C-alpha positions in Angstrom: -24.1 0.2 6.8 -24.8 3.4 8.4 -23.8 6.0 5.6 -21.1 4.2 3.4 -18.8 6.9 1.9 -17.7 6.4 -1.5 -17.9 3.5 -3.7 -14.3 2.2 -3.4 -13.1 0.5 -1.2 -10.0 3.1 -0.6 -12.4 5.7 -0.6 -14.1 4.2 2.5 -11.3 3.4 4.3 -9.4 6.7 4.1 -12.3 8.7 5.1 -10.9 11.5 7.3 -14.4 11.1 9.3 -14.2 7.4 9.7 -12.6 7.5 13.7 -15.2 10.3 14.9 -18.2 8.0 12.9 -16.9 4.3 14.5 -18.7 4.6 17.7 -21.9 4.9 15.8 -21.6 1.7 13.8 -22.8 -1.4 14.6 -20.5 -4.3 15.1 -20.7 -6.0 11.6 -20.2 -2.7 10.2 -17.2 -2.1 11.9 -15.8 -5.7 11.3 -16.5 -4.8 7.9 -14.7 -1.9 7.5 -11.7 -3.4 9.8 -11.5 -6.0 7.0 -11.8 -3.9 4.3 -8.8 -2.3 6.1 -6.9 -5.0 6.1 -7.3 -5.8 2.3 -6.6 -2.2 1.5 -3.3 -2.4 3.4 -2.1 -5.5 2.0 -2.7 -4.0 -1.3 -1.4 -0.8 -0.5 1.8 -2.6 0.6 1.9 -4.6 -2.7 1.7 -1.4 -4.8 4.0 0.9 -2.6 6.8 -2.0 -2.8 6.5 -2.5 -6.7 6.9 1.6 -7.1 9.6 1.4 -4.6 11.5 -1.2 -6.7 11.1 0.7 -9.9 12.3 3.8 -8.4 15.5 1.8 -7.1 16.0 0.8 -10.6 15.6 4.2 -12.5 18.5 5.8 -9.5 20.4 3.0 -10.5 20.3 3.8 -14.3 21.1 7.8 -13.4 23.8 6.5 -11.3 24.9 4.5 -14.2 24.9 7.5 -16.7 26.8 9.4 -13.7 29.4 6.7 -13.7 29.2 6.1 -10.3 26.9 2.7 -10.9 28.1 -0.7 -11.3 28.5 -2.5 -14.7 25.7 -4.3 -16.1 27.0 -7.4 -14.7 27.3 -5.9 -11.1 23.8 -4.2 -11.4 22.2 -7.5 -12.4 23.9 -9.5 -9.6 23.0 -7.0 -7.1 19.5 -6.4 -8.2 18.2 -8.6 -5.2 19.6 -6.5 -2.8 18.3 -3.3 -4.7 15.1 -4.8 -4.3 15.0 -6.7 -0.8 11.9 -5.9 1.1 12.5 -4.8 4.6 9.6 -5.3 6.8 8.4 -2.5 9.3 7.8 -3.3 12.9 4.6 -1.9 12.6 3.6 -4.3 9.7 4.9 -7.0 11.6 2.6 -6.4 14.8 -0.5 -6.7 12.7 -2.4 -9.6 11.3 -2.3 -8.4 7.8 -3.0 -10.3 4.6 -0.8 -11.1 1.6 -2.0 -9.2 -1.4 -2.2 -11.3 -4.8 -3.6 -9.1 -7.7 -5.8 -10.8 -10.1 -6.7 -9.7 -13.4 -6.3 -6.3 -15.0 -5.6 -4.1 -12.4 -5.0 -0.9 -13.9 -7.7 1.5 -13.0 -5.6 3.4 -10.5 -3.3 5.7 -11.2 -0.4 3.9 -9.2 -1.3 0.8 -11.4 -0.7 2.8 -14.6 2.9 3.7 -13.2 3.5 0.2 -12.7 2.4 -1.0 -15.7 4.4 1.8 -17.7 6.8 -0.3 -19.7 9.4 2.5 -19.7 11.6 0.6 -17.2 12.3 -1.6 -20.5 13.5 1.1 -22.3 16.0 2.8 -19.6 18.9 3.4 -21.5 17.1 4.7 -24.4 15.1 7.6 -22.2 16.5 10.9 -22.2 17.4 12.7 -19.3 14.4 14.5 -19.1 12.4 11.6 -19.6 14.3 9.8 -16.8 13.8 12.3 -14.4 9.9 12.6 -15.1 9.9 8.8 -14.7 11.8 9.2 -11.2 9.6 11.9 -10.2 6.2 10.1 -11.0 7.5 6.9 -9.1 8.5 9.0 -6.6 5.3 11.2 -6.1 3.4 7.9 -6.5 5.0 5.8 -3.9 4.6 9.1 -1.7 0.8 9.3 -2.3 0.6 5.5 -1.5 2.7 5.9 1.6 0.1 8.4 3.1 -2.8 6.5 2.2 -1.7 3.3 3.7 -0.6 5.4 6.9 -4.2 6.4 6.9 -5.5 3.0 6.5 -3.2 1.6 9.4 -4.5 4.3 11.3 -7.8 3.4 10.8 -7.2 -0.4 11.3 -5.9 0.2 14.7 -9.1 2.4 15.4 -11.3 -0.1 14.2 -9.8 -3.0 15.8 -9.6 -1.0 19.1 -13.4 -0.4 18.7 -14.0 -4.2 18.7 -11.6 -5.1 21.2 -13.4 -2.6 23.5 -16.8 -3.9 22.7 -15.8 -7.1 23.2 -14.2 -6.6 27.1 -17.6 -4.7 28.1 -19.9 -6.7 27.0 -21.4 -4.9 23.7 -19.7 -7.5 21.1 -19.2 -11.2 21.2 -16.1 -12.9 20.1 -17.5 -13.4 16.8 -17.6 -9.9 16.0 -13.8 -9.3 16.8 -12.7 -12.3 15.0 -13.2 -12.5 11.3 -12.0 -14.9 8.5 -9.2 -12.8 7.5 -7.5 -12.9 10.7 
């Protein structure tokens, strides 16, 4: 592959120079990067949703402490609504995969946030610890959302390049299609 940027998939697919380099890449390189974007988008979406769910739970605990929240029974009853995922139109418009984590994920910063056991002891956290946890979760979700947006933009550019190459005869259908979608 012509000058792969970074060892990790995420580094390659969020590389700010990627859009400018797409036209220089071979069809298999564009397809590989496109497929890596799809995989990474699925992972980022999964991680983002987990962080959002944890943030929602922490906010519910903050509300409970402020006397604005539901009882424990009401909270448990409403938990499925609190955690309900509302898919975006942008995600539904793409052929993207479903991320299924395998094994120990904990090498990335956001994975450490997801694995943090603080949620199991929310009632025991001090106000400062609760605020710190909420801040870390919110910041982690913001970072993931920014990466996901970049990945989606790069995915659009890569897919667009493959389609353009197919239309003008520089690629065949096998270069555009993949096993993933």
